[in-house]
Structure formats: C-alpha cells, structure tokens
C-alpha positions, -999 to +999 in steps of 0.1 A: -433-620+100-458-613+114-494-589+103-491-574+065-504-542+054-493-510+040-478-495+063-456-525+077-426-513+074-402-554+086-391-569+116-374-543+142-336-540+144-337-568+181-357-591+158-338-590+129-306-594+142-317-630+155-307-637+123-265-637+132-241-656+146-252-648+182-274-645+206-282-624+240-257-637+259-252-630+303-213-644+309-188-624+305-151-626+290-129-649+316-099-666+319-091-693+294-102-723+300-072-740+277-032-740+292-007-720+273+024-736+263+057-727+254+052-742+220+020-729+208+042-687+220+069-698+205+042-707+171+031-677+175+057-653+175+073-675+144+041-668+127+040-630+136+081-623+120+074-635+084+043-620+062+035-658+041+059-650+007+085-642+030+078-676+045+079-697+012+109-677-001+127-700-023+099-724-031+085-722-068+095-690-089+062-670-088+033-662-060+007-637-047-015-634-021-042-603-015-064-607+011-087-588+034-064-565+061-074-540+092-103-520+084-121-502+117-146-485+092-185-485+099-197-474+062-223-494+052-214-512+019-177-504+014-154-526+006-130-538+034-088-524+022-069-547+007-033-562+016-016-572-018+018-589-013+031-592-047+019-554-066+003-549-095-011-590-100-040-592-120-064-616-107-089-620-134-061-628-155-061-657-128-104-656-133-102-643-096-129-620-082-134-610-049-157-586-026-158-585+012-185-555+017-196-540+052-233-548+065-251-525+084-244-534+121-237-503+138-212-520+166-183-538+148-164-532+118-161-553+092-162-587+114-152-612+082-115-613+061-102-635+032-074-643+015-058-661-017-025-674-021-012-684-056+015-705-059+041-719-096+062-741-100+102-736-103+091-741-142+066-712-136+036-729-143+009-727-123+011-751-093-011-744-059-041-719-046-059-715-015-085-697-016-104-690+027-134-667+041-142-664+076-165-645+089-159-636+124-187-634+152-190-622+186-173-585+201-146-592+190-149-614+164-133-594+136-101-600+156-104-639+156-111-639+120-079-618+114-058-639+132-067-669+114-067-651+083-028-645+086-013-679+103-039-706+092-026-707+055+009-702+067+006-735+091-002-748+063+024-746+035+049-745+065+035-785+073+056-816+054+027-827+042+011-797+017+011-813-011+010-844-002-013-871-001-017-865+032-033-831+029-069-840+041-050-849+076-031-824+074-057-801+071-078-811+103-042-813+118-036-777+106-075-758+128-067-780+157-038-764+157-052-733+150-076-735+178-053-746+198-031-707+189-061-688+199-067-697+232-027-694+236-040-662+223-065-645+245-043-662+270-017-634+263-045-605+258-033-605+213-071-617+211-106-616+232-115-648+224-138-663+254-173-656+235-164-649+199-149-667+168-153-672+134-159-696+104-131-709+082-138-719+048-104-731+032-099-750-008-062-762-016-066-762-053-040-785-070-040-766-105-019-795-123-040-824-110-070-811-105-084-814-076-100-790-049-094-799-014-125-784+010-116-779+048-141-757+063-167-753+099-198-733+105-217-718+074-192-702+050-206-721+019-186-734-005-206-740-039-198-750-076-215-738-105-209-763-136-221-765-172-252-782-181-235-795-207-210-790-240-231-758-245-218-740-223-249-714-220-265-733-190-249-731-150-258-763-128-251-750-089-250-773-061-231-764-025-200-785-015-196-783+024-226-787+041-229-760+074-228-766+104-260-763+124-271-776+163-299-786+147-283-811+127-285-845+141-256-855+146-241-825+154-265-821+180-258-855+196-221-846+201-233-806+216-255-828+243-230-852+253-205-830+259-233-808+281-244-779+259-280-774+253-297-763+219-322-745+219-347-725+194-348-690+193-385-682+178-374-666+149-349-687+129-325-698+144-313-727+168-288-718+189-260-732+216-261-726+253-243-741+282-267-765+305-256-745+331-261-710+314-269-687+288-239-691+272-226-688+240-259-692+218-242-696+186-262-710+159-234-729+145-219-764+155-183-761+148-160-730+147-131-715+158-119-696+187-156-696+208-133-712+237-160-712+265-188-729+236-153-755+232-147-760+269-188-756+277-214-762+252-198-789+229-188-765+204-159-783+178-131-768+158-125-804+144-134-798+104-152-814+074-128-825+046-137-830+017-125-834-019-134-827-053-119-837-092-125-805-115-143-818-146-143-800-181-175-785-174-166-771-136-169-731-141-166-713-112-159-714-074-178-701-050-166-695-015-183-664+004-196-662+038-236-663+046-240-630+036-242-642+007-261-673+017-289-661+042-313-654+015-298-670-020-299-700-036-266-716-051-287-718-076-294-681-079-257-670-078-246-687-112-275-673-120-260-641-113-229-643-123-231-661-161-232-633-183-200-626-169-168-646-180-130-648-166-117-616-172-150-596-155-145-617-126-143-591-102-174-574-120-191-610-110-179-610-076-193-575-067-227-581-087-232-608-066-224-585-033-244-562-048-282-590-051-272-604-014-278-568+004-309-558-018-323-591-003-314-587+032-323-546+022-362-565+014-362-597+039-352-574+071-377-542+057-337-520+064-332-536+099-298-555+093-274-563+067-244-591+075-216-583+064-210-603+027-183-618+010-186-639-018-144-651-037-149-661-072-129-685-088-133-698-126-124-731-129-107-747-164-104-706-175-084-720-214-118-737-217-142-722-204-128-684-222-142-649-210-177-631-221-174-600-236 
C-alpha cells in the first residue's frame, strides 16, 4: 500500500477508514419508505414491556441471559458493558467466553452488540441456547444493533415454530419481521435507520439433538474449530457462513436487478450505491436496517440459513464481528485459542480479541481499528475436558 521506507507510518486515517462498513454518502436521513403498521407498533410495545427471561416465565426450570448493554464510552479497547439477567452464572462452567471491545473510531461508541441465552428443560437438563453477534454501521448503527440484539431473540423464542423442524423458515420470517420493526421504529423516531444498520449472525443450539441452526446477514462470520483426530492435539477451523459481499456473483446480480450499482472503492471493498445516488456506500450486500439501501439499491434482509450436526470432534464455535476476521483467517483464530480449555473460555476470548487488535494496529499503521466482538462456545464440554 504505497511506497515503503523506514519512515512509513501506514495509511492515512481517511484511507484506513475505507476498510470499515460505510463509505462516503451524499444523502441525508429522510422519511422511511416503509409504511408503519399498527401490528408492528403493537409488537414493538410488547417487546419493550418485558425482558427475555420475563417472556419465558413458566418455560423450563433454569435459564440465563447475558449480553452487551448500552455504552456511550469511547475509550479504545474498552470492554462494552454487560447486562446479565441471571446473576452469578459462571459462564466458563458452560464453556462460554465473550468480549466486545471498542475500536479506534473516535466518532462513535462501540457499535457492536452481542447476546447469549441458555435454557434448560423442566428437569433442569440442557435444552437450547441462542447466540448472536450484531455489528452496527452508519452514524446510528449502535442503536440499530442494540435494537436487534434486544428484540430478535424475543421474536424467535415466542414463535410457535421454535424448537421444531420448522426453525429454518422461522428464522427467515423473524429476520423479515425484524426488518419491518426497524422501519416502523424509524418512523416512530425510536431509531434512525435510513443510513444505519447492522450485521446479524444468530445460532440456535439444540443441545439434546446436538444440532446448530444458523441464520446470518452480512459479514459477522460463524466458524467451527474441530479436532483433527482422536488425539485432540490439533485443530482445523472453517467458516460455517459466507460473508455477503457485493461482488459475489449472485449478490451482484440481485443488487443490479433491484436498481443498485456495485463499485470498487479503489482500496479494499466493493460498495453498493443507488442507481442515481452515492448512497448507501455499504460494503455488504445484506443487513438489517439501512432502509434506503433496501429501498433503492437492492440490499436484502433475507438471511442464509444452514444447519450443522455436532460431531464428537467439534470443539469451539466462533461467532465474531469482522473486527476479528479482517486480518485473521479462521485457522489462525483456532491456533490462538488452542491452549485454552472450556474452563478458560473467557481468557480465550480476551486473548483472541487482543491478537486481532494488534493485527489492526500493525496492518493499518495505528490509524483505525474496528470494534471487536468474539463469542466462543465450547462444544462437547464433557468430552473435551479442560486445559490447565
């Protein structure tokens, strides 16, 4: 990237920021194109009245929920505040690690959000868990990611198809409903989502059937690290989701069919623009929010849904924002956390985030670091044991 030399300090701040989600735009916020409905208004009111555990009263015996909380702080690498609805839950006991670190962008708070929900059946045995990562972008992306974090899980667990074979279609419908709720909330001035939005990667973990059901839009990639053999000494790691980028053949075709343009920004990304305007400037082809991008440029909120049956050699599930993945391959992430067993899941997540931070600093010359979120889920905890 430019000439070398001992005095080189990396790219300029403006050039480095072009790696991040939204490029320059020339359209300001306006009225949403989606008509709000009384049904959506009623749904929003219902979702706001109770937290997710209150909504699950009478369902199962033991459950806990933990996730990010609203946090306006702007200190670099600060961990986002946590909202824990079940006090005292030892996350490492369940092989769960999490971290959500503020990047170097001084213009906004941490725009990432995350959430975990764990449920047990009436006999107290592990039943289902939900994991989600949401990476906001745009001026008010932190508000959109927080709204999706708060409301999407509620839509899922209250759907009659939850815990049935219909979950893949249910997830598609819940994402569609979430997009409609964002549009309604925008019209009600609860959020500003004309040119702000969020990625969304959600995993439903059926702990009895050992099945993962994944739904995602955009580029908060879900990866799986598995032992290479029964010796359990080496890991291999692969993505379970594909990033929704505008230059993918099928994504580009949909965008152009729906009135959008795909343009290379000359630095690191292909971006989406409306046919007659320089907005929304997104480097992702699917997301939640971004109402103008959906209306005028072919952006989609429909998730890709897939399932994976957990094998005895599957070890760690990674749900991470692109703050982790921008300069790190899945295999490298697995190697970083290899020394840490399930009882050290929190240390593993923190170490992974610090390694990602250092890569950003090195690759971008200290000009910019994206927000960094990592959720680690240790699978087969009873079989894998814990590293000392």
